[in-house]
Backbone bond lengths (Angstrom), bond angles and torsions (degrees), N, CA, C in turn:
res aa  C-N    CA-C-N  psi(-1)  N-CA   C-N-CA  omega(-1)  CA-C   N-CA-C  phi
1 M - - - 1.430 - - 1.535 111.83 -
2 V 1.288 119.07 -17.21 1.466 122.00 -177.48 1.539 110.89 -74.88
3 I 1.312 117.87 -12.65 1.466 121.20 -178.85 1.512 111.29 -62.30
4 Q 1.318 118.33 -43.45 1.456 122.01 -177.45 1.541 112.60 -61.86
5 P 1.326 120.33 -52.30 1.471 117.96 179.28 1.530 113.50 -66.07
6 I 1.333 116.92 -34.00 1.466 118.76 178.60 1.547 109.03 -66.35
7 A 1.331 117.80 -41.01 1.463 119.98 177.50 1.523 110.52 -63.86
8 T 1.321 116.80 -37.53 1.469 120.15 178.53 1.518 110.30 -62.30
9 I 1.335 116.90 -46.94 1.463 120.48 -178.85 1.510 110.75 -63.68
10 I 1.323 117.60 -47.28 1.460 121.90 -177.89 1.537 110.77 -62.33
11 V 1.307 117.02 -50.67 1.476 120.66 -176.80 1.516 111.39 -66.32
12 A 1.322 118.70 -40.02 1.467 121.70 178.36 1.522 110.08 -60.72
13 N 1.332 117.76 -42.92 1.454 119.70 -179.68 1.528 112.46 -70.88
14 I 1.324 116.14 -40.93 1.483 119.69 178.65 1.524 109.18 -64.78
15 A 1.317 116.81 -42.71 1.473 121.20 -178.44 1.530 110.70 -63.80
16 G 1.320 116.41 -35.87 1.441 120.19 178.60 1.513 113.06 -61.90
17 F 1.330 116.21 -34.92 1.454 120.32 -179.16 1.530 112.93 -91.09
18 C 1.311 117.89 -40.50 1.460 121.48 -170.96 1.544 113.17 -87.82
19 F 1.320 118.27 -27.01 1.443 120.54 -173.76 1.528 111.78 -117.11
20 A 1.307 117.43 31.43 1.453 121.95 -175.96 1.530 111.19 -60.28
21 G 1.316 119.16 -34.11 1.452 122.51 -179.81 1.520 114.74 -89.53
22 T 1.322 115.58 -2.86 1.475 119.59 -178.64 1.512 109.70 -79.16
23 G 1.301 116.14 143.70 1.447 120.55 -179.43 1.509 113.80 -64.05
24 R 1.304 116.05 148.41 1.462 122.01 179.64 1.518 111.12 -59.87
25 R 1.311 115.66 -42.77 1.464 118.98 -179.21 1.503 111.26 -59.21
26 S 1.313 117.79 -44.73 1.481 121.76 -179.17 1.514 110.86 -61.68
27 L 1.327 116.74 -46.32 1.471 118.93 179.88 1.532 111.23 -62.66
28 C 1.324 117.25 -41.71 1.469 119.42 179.15 1.512 111.75 -64.88
29 L 1.324 117.04 -42.49 1.471 119.82 -179.94 1.507 112.03 -64.84
30 I 1.337 116.73 -41.93 1.476 120.00 176.31 1.522 110.95 -63.28
31 G 1.328 115.50 -43.72 1.463 120.19 178.94 1.514 112.59 -61.32
32 I 1.328 117.15 -43.40 1.472 120.38 178.94 1.503 109.98 -64.78
33 A 1.333 117.05 -41.35 1.466 119.95 179.86 1.529 110.77 -60.75
34 L 1.335 117.12 -42.44 1.480 120.21 177.83 1.530 111.44 -65.06
35 L 1.333 115.96 -42.75 1.465 120.84 179.92 1.530 110.66 -63.12
36 V 1.313 117.40 -47.25 1.454 121.13 179.39 1.530 110.27 -63.95
37 G 1.334 116.46 -39.02 1.450 120.61 177.72 1.526 111.73 -60.95
38 G 1.342 117.35 -43.38 1.450 120.83 178.05 1.520 112.51 -64.58
39 V 1.332 116.93 -44.51 1.468 119.91 179.38 1.522 110.20 -64.86
40 T 1.337 116.56 -38.94 1.448 120.42 178.33 1.539 111.44 -63.90
41 M 1.331 116.68 -37.01 1.464 119.89 174.84 1.508 110.83 -59.97
42 F 1.327 116.68 -42.73 1.462 119.75 178.08 1.525 110.27 -64.60
43 A 1.318 117.49 -40.55 1.455 120.39 -179.09 1.531 112.75 -64.30
44 S 1.303 116.00 -26.74 1.472 118.14 -177.85 1.532 113.11 -97.01
45 M 1.319 117.37 -1.04 1.453 121.08 179.52 1.528 111.03 -75.86
46 D 1.310 115.37 154.76 1.460 120.49 169.14 1.531 106.41 -132.76
47 R 1.314 115.52 -177.37 1.450 118.18 -173.65 1.529 112.42 -71.75
48 D 1.313 118.19 -12.37 1.452 121.01 176.68 1.531 113.17 -94.24
49 S 1.346 116.32 -0.59 1.469 119.83 179.81 1.526 109.35 -67.29
50 P 1.337 116.94 143.31 1.468 119.46 179.32 1.547 111.20 -67.37
51 L 1.301 115.52 154.43 1.454 121.95 179.21 1.530 110.88 -59.13
52 L 1.297 117.51 -32.54 1.455 121.67 -179.28 1.541 111.35 -61.21
53 V 1.310 118.42 -30.75 1.481 121.55 177.56 1.532 108.24 -66.80
54 A 1.304 118.14 -44.91 1.457 121.38 178.60 1.526 111.60 -63.17
55 I 1.339 116.71 -41.07 1.444 121.30 177.88 1.540 110.38 -63.63
56 G 1.320 115.35 -43.72 1.484 119.80 176.96 1.497 111.92 -61.27
57 A 1.316 117.57 -43.04 1.473 121.69 179.45 1.510 110.81 -62.38
58 L 1.330 117.27 -45.83 1.470 121.00 178.07 1.534 110.98 -62.20
59 F 1.327 116.55 -40.89 1.460 119.86 179.46 1.523 110.60 -64.19
60 L 1.337 117.64 -45.62 1.471 120.74 179.37 1.509 111.12 -61.86
61 M 1.315 118.25 -41.53 1.454 121.65 179.05 1.538 110.55 -63.25
62 G 1.329 115.93 -43.44 1.450 119.30 179.49 1.522 112.63 -69.02
63 A 1.328 117.45 -40.26 1.453 121.41 177.82 1.533 110.23 -63.68
64 G 1.322 117.11 -41.99 1.454 120.26 178.25 1.516 111.52 -63.06
65 A 1.317 116.65 -43.38 1.479 119.78 177.29 1.500 110.66 -64.64
66 G 1.325 117.59 -35.28 1.466 121.15 179.65 1.541 112.99 -66.49
67 L 1.316 115.94 -26.89 1.471 119.07 175.69 1.534 111.92 -88.18
68 Y 1.324 115.60 -43.21 1.464 120.55 -171.06 1.521 112.62 -74.41
69 Y 1.326 118.10 -57.33 1.457 119.84 -171.44 1.519 113.90 -61.51
70 P 1.327 120.54 -51.98 1.458 118.59 -179.18 1.544 113.11 -60.34
71 T 1.334 115.03 -36.18 1.459 119.15 179.59 1.521 111.16 -66.36
72 L 1.327 116.39 -45.95 1.467 120.89 -178.75 1.544 110.11 -67.71
73 I 1.306 117.62 -38.53 1.472 120.94 178.12 1.516 109.64 -64.24
74 Q 1.322 116.90 -45.42 1.466 120.78 -179.95 1.521 110.29 -63.10
75 A 1.315 117.49 -40.93 1.447 121.18 -179.61 1.532 110.79 -65.75
76 S 1.316 116.63 -41.14 1.481 118.36 -179.77 1.516 111.82 -71.26
77 M 1.285 118.52 -29.14 1.468 120.68 179.40 1.530 112.53 -83.78
78 A 1.341 117.27 -16.57 1.462 120.28 -177.21 1.532 113.00 -62.82
79 G 1.310 117.54 -32.56 1.450 119.59 -177.92 1.515 114.65 -90.71
80 V 1.324 117.82 3.69 1.464 121.18 -177.01 1.532 108.46 -92.24
81 P 1.316 115.95 130.34 1.472 119.20 175.27 1.541 110.41 -60.79
82 L 1.296 116.17 148.72 1.445 121.87 -174.64 1.522 113.27 -56.06
83 H 1.326 117.87 -37.62 1.462 119.78 -178.93 1.524 113.07 -72.09
84 L 1.327 118.55 -11.85 1.475 121.38 177.28 1.523 111.77 -109.43
85 A 1.313 118.00 5.57 1.476 121.57 -175.97 1.508 113.25 -61.09
86 A 1.329 118.60 -42.22 1.447 120.29 -177.07 1.530 110.64 -66.39
87 A 1.310 116.79 -43.70 1.473 120.40 179.55 1.539 110.28 -65.24
88 A 1.326 116.39 -42.42 1.477 120.17 -178.99 1.535 110.19 -65.80
89 S 1.323 117.40 -39.79 1.443 121.09 178.00 1.531 111.81 -64.17
90 S 1.307 115.58 -42.41 1.474 120.69 178.02 1.519 111.15 -63.47
91 L 1.321 117.12 -43.95 1.455 121.13 178.77 1.530 110.08 -63.43
92 Q 1.301 116.52 -43.28 1.461 120.47 179.49 1.535 111.51 -61.33
93 T 1.320 117.22 -41.54 1.451 120.97 178.19 1.529 110.60 -66.14
94 A 1.317 116.88 -42.63 1.466 120.61 178.91 1.527 111.45 -60.82
95 V 1.302 116.64 -44.95 1.480 120.91 178.77 1.527 109.91 -62.62
96 R 1.330 117.79 -41.58 1.463 120.24 -179.91 1.537 110.85 -64.60
97 V 1.303 118.40 -42.42 1.464 122.25 -179.78 1.541 110.88 -66.05
98 I 1.341 115.09 -43.67 1.482 118.42 178.50 1.532 109.81 -62.68
99 A 1.326 117.91 -40.63 1.470 120.49 177.92 1.528 111.32 -62.76
100 Q 1.328 116.69 -39.10 1.453 120.07 176.93 1.535 111.46 -63.27
101 L 1.319 115.84 -42.02 1.489 120.55 179.51 1.544 109.06 -63.34
102 F 1.312 118.28 -44.86 1.465 121.31 176.89 1.504 110.43 -61.84
103 G 1.327 118.28 -38.98 1.459 121.13 177.60 1.497 112.53 -61.77
104 V 1.309 117.60 -43.80 1.474 121.15 178.42 1.518 109.89 -63.22
105 A 1.347 116.70 -43.74 1.469 119.89 178.50 1.527 111.29 -62.93
106 L 1.333 117.24 -42.71 1.462 120.67 179.00 1.529 111.05 -62.91
107 F 1.324 116.07 -47.16 1.467 117.82 -178.69 1.524 111.74 -64.93
108 E 1.312 117.70 -35.13 1.474 119.84 177.34 1.521 109.74 -67.50
109 A 1.339 116.99 -40.65 1.453 118.98 178.33 1.524 111.80 -63.17
110 I 1.324 117.06 -41.08 1.471 120.33 177.86 1.508 109.92 -64.15
111 F 1.324 116.37 -45.55 1.454 120.65 -179.13 1.534 109.61 -61.85
112 S 1.302 117.85 -46.08 1.479 121.39 -179.55 1.517 111.46 -60.67
113 Q 1.320 117.07 -40.14 1.467 120.24 179.16 1.513 111.55 -68.16
114 R 1.322 116.57 -36.32 1.453 120.94 -177.86 1.517 112.91 -81.62
115 Y 1.299 116.01 -23.34 1.449 119.05 -178.44 1.529 108.22 -134.24
116 S 1.292 115.22 71.64 1.462 120.75 -175.31 1.511 113.19 -65.28
117 A 1.320 117.30 -23.02 1.471 119.53 178.98 1.536 111.94 -64.68
118 A 1.330 117.21 -21.73 1.470 119.98 179.66 1.518 111.25 -67.12
119 L 1.320 116.83 -22.96 1.469 120.37 179.39 1.525 111.85 -87.19
120 D 1.318 118.19 -14.19 1.457 122.37 -177.35 1.521 110.58 -92.33
121 T 1.326 115.67 97.42 1.466 120.17 -175.91 1.539 111.45 -72.51
122 N 1.321 118.02 -15.70 1.462 120.96 -179.80 1.543 112.20 -89.06
123 S 1.323 116.87 -3.61 1.440 120.12 -175.96 1.528 111.10 -78.60
124 A 1.305 116.52 125.27 1.478 120.91 179.58 1.524 110.20 -76.89
125 T 1.310 119.00 -23.90 1.479 120.56 -176.33 1.526 110.53 -72.18
126 A 1.302 119.37 -22.15 1.456 120.52 -178.27 1.513 111.34 -66.32
127 T 1.324 117.79 -26.08 1.447 120.47 -178.56 1.537 113.19 -99.82
128 T 1.302 118.49 -8.73 1.441 120.43 -175.40 1.518 113.95 -89.02
129 G 1.322 117.76 -12.12 1.451 119.26 -176.78 1.501 113.71 89.60
130 A 1.328 117.58 -3.65 1.463 120.67 -179.55 1.528 110.38 -71.81
131 T 1.304 117.83 -12.29 1.476 120.99 -177.76 1.520 111.36 -99.76
132 A 1.334 119.35 13.60 1.458 119.94 -179.33 1.524 113.24 -57.58
133 P 1.311 120.90 -42.94 1.481 120.27 175.82 1.529 112.40 -60.99
134 A 1.314 117.78 -37.59 1.455 120.52 178.11 1.522 111.17 -67.17
135 L 1.324 116.58 -40.50 1.461 121.02 176.24 1.513 110.43 -61.40
136 Q 1.321 116.78 -46.19 1.473 121.51 179.83 1.521 110.55 -59.97
137 F 1.342 116.56 -44.04 1.443 121.01 179.01 1.533 111.64 -62.13
138 A 1.330 117.30 -40.76 1.456 121.39 178.92 1.528 111.04 -65.86
139 F 1.314 117.28 -43.56 1.476 119.62 178.12 1.506 111.34 -65.80
140 H 1.320 118.54 -41.56 1.450 121.13 177.13 1.522 110.93 -58.56
141 S 1.330 116.10 -43.90 1.479 120.40 179.12 1.516 110.54 -58.89
142 V 1.324 116.24 -45.12 1.468 120.45 -179.00 1.508 110.22 -62.97
143 F 1.343 118.21 -46.49 1.475 118.99 -176.89 1.509 112.54 -72.69
144 W 1.344 120.03 -32.84 1.463 119.46 175.17 1.561 109.40 -66.55
145 C 1.295 116.92 -37.56 1.476 120.29 175.11 1.537 109.82 -63.69
146 G 1.341 115.81 -41.58 1.443 120.24 178.37 1.536 111.99 -62.56
147 A 1.312 116.66 -39.83 1.479 120.32 178.19 1.516 110.43 -64.02
148 A 1.336 117.28 -39.96 1.464 120.35 179.34 1.534 110.73 -66.97
149 I 1.336 116.65 -41.56 1.467 119.70 179.39 1.513 109.98 -68.01
150 A 1.336 118.30 -38.89 1.471 120.19 178.04 1.532 109.89 -63.84
151 A 1.315 116.83 -36.29 1.454 120.09 177.79 1.544 112.57 -64.26
152 L 1.324 115.90 -26.84 1.476 119.51 177.20 1.541 110.85 -65.09
153 A 1.319 117.70 -18.25 1.459 120.49 177.58 1.520 110.94 -68.34
154 L 1.315 117.13 -9.50 1.464 120.07 174.23 1.520 111.92 -63.83
155 L 1.345 116.99 -30.46 1.463 120.58 -177.13 1.525 112.00 -59.98
156 P 1.340 120.42 -54.33 1.459 117.84 177.94 1.527 113.35 -65.73
157 A 1.318 116.71 -28.41 1.471 119.14 179.25 1.522 110.64 -67.30
158 F 1.334 117.54 -38.86 1.466 119.85 178.37 1.536 111.34 -70.89
159 M 1.310 117.54 -21.00 1.462 119.78 179.49 1.524 112.26 -83.26
160 L 1.307 117.44 -9.39 1.463 120.79 177.48 1.529 109.65 -66.55
161 A 1.309 116.64 143.71 1.459 120.00 175.50 1.513 110.17 -67.87
162 R 1.294 116.24 156.71 1.485 120.77 -179.34 1.511 111.34 -84.58
163 S 1.296 118.61 43.19 1.467 121.27 179.91 1.520 109.78 -77.91
164 A 1.322 116.21 141.84 1.471 121.07 -178.53 1.519 110.52 -86.22
165 A 1.304 117.86 -31.20 1.454 119.84 -176.46 1.522 108.21 -133.83
166 P 1.343 117.42 150.18 1.444 119.95 178.30 1.541 110.37 -69.55
167 P 1.331 118.15 152.85 1.453 120.25 177.49 1.510 111.93 -65.92
168 D 1.307 115.78 158.12 1.462 122.21 -179.30 1.538 108.70 -71.80
169 P 1.343 118.52 116.06 1.471 120.63 -174.56 1.533 111.86 -69.66
170 T 1.336 117.91 -17.32 1.482 119.27 -179.22 1.524 110.82 -82.81
171 N 1.347 117.92 -6.47 1.434 121.20 -178.47 1.518 111.51 -118.88
172 Q 1.319 116.27 51.47 1.467 120.77 179.80 1.507 109.89 -83.14
173 P 1.350 118.32 137.60 1.458 120.26 177.60 1.530 110.04 -66.16
174 G 1.281 115.37 141.15 1.451 120.75 179.17 1.527 113.48 89.92
175 D 1.314 119.38 -15.68 1.447 120.71 -179.20 1.523 111.51 -79.72
176 R 1.340 116.90 -28.51 1.456 119.91 -178.37 1.517 112.00 -65.53
177 E 1.353 115.82 -36.93 1.465 118.52 -178.76 1.533 110.82 -66.20
178 E 1.329 116.32 -37.71 1.470 119.90 179.64 1.504 112.17 -68.73
179 A 1.330 115.82 -34.63 1.455 118.82 -177.80 1.523 111.84 -73.38
180 A 1.315 117.91 -24.53 1.461 121.77 -176.64 1.487 111.79 -78.75
């Protein structure tokens, strides 16, 4: 499981240096495509899939997040005056955490509906392995839903301006009056 966050860290740092002149929209779209590709790989896996497929899926998901999230965060903070940056950053973090919590709850609800035997602690079949196809079906449902939700991230990416470089943070409107 450590592959995904390591890929996120590596790709985010490489992207910061190598793609500084690339437009925000392009980086977000590439990141979303990688993320959706990784989730789709998970959705199509079964228990006979090689470990390399799972590693590749985790890497793609991490690489996509490493391109998408920092770019979108930077773009959203670019228009915020310097004196409101702390509040805007806190609000952005709170919204992201709440969205993650809703995502976990949604995925659990989908899984529970698709694999109702997991909720039945008195069921003997849950421990015998006879429910492996039902488990696989439930996980596939969750990951296909995750791929669809990740693809929805294309909407804010398309709304980004086609700017090639971020604005100069030292020249924010409204900051000069406060400094004087």
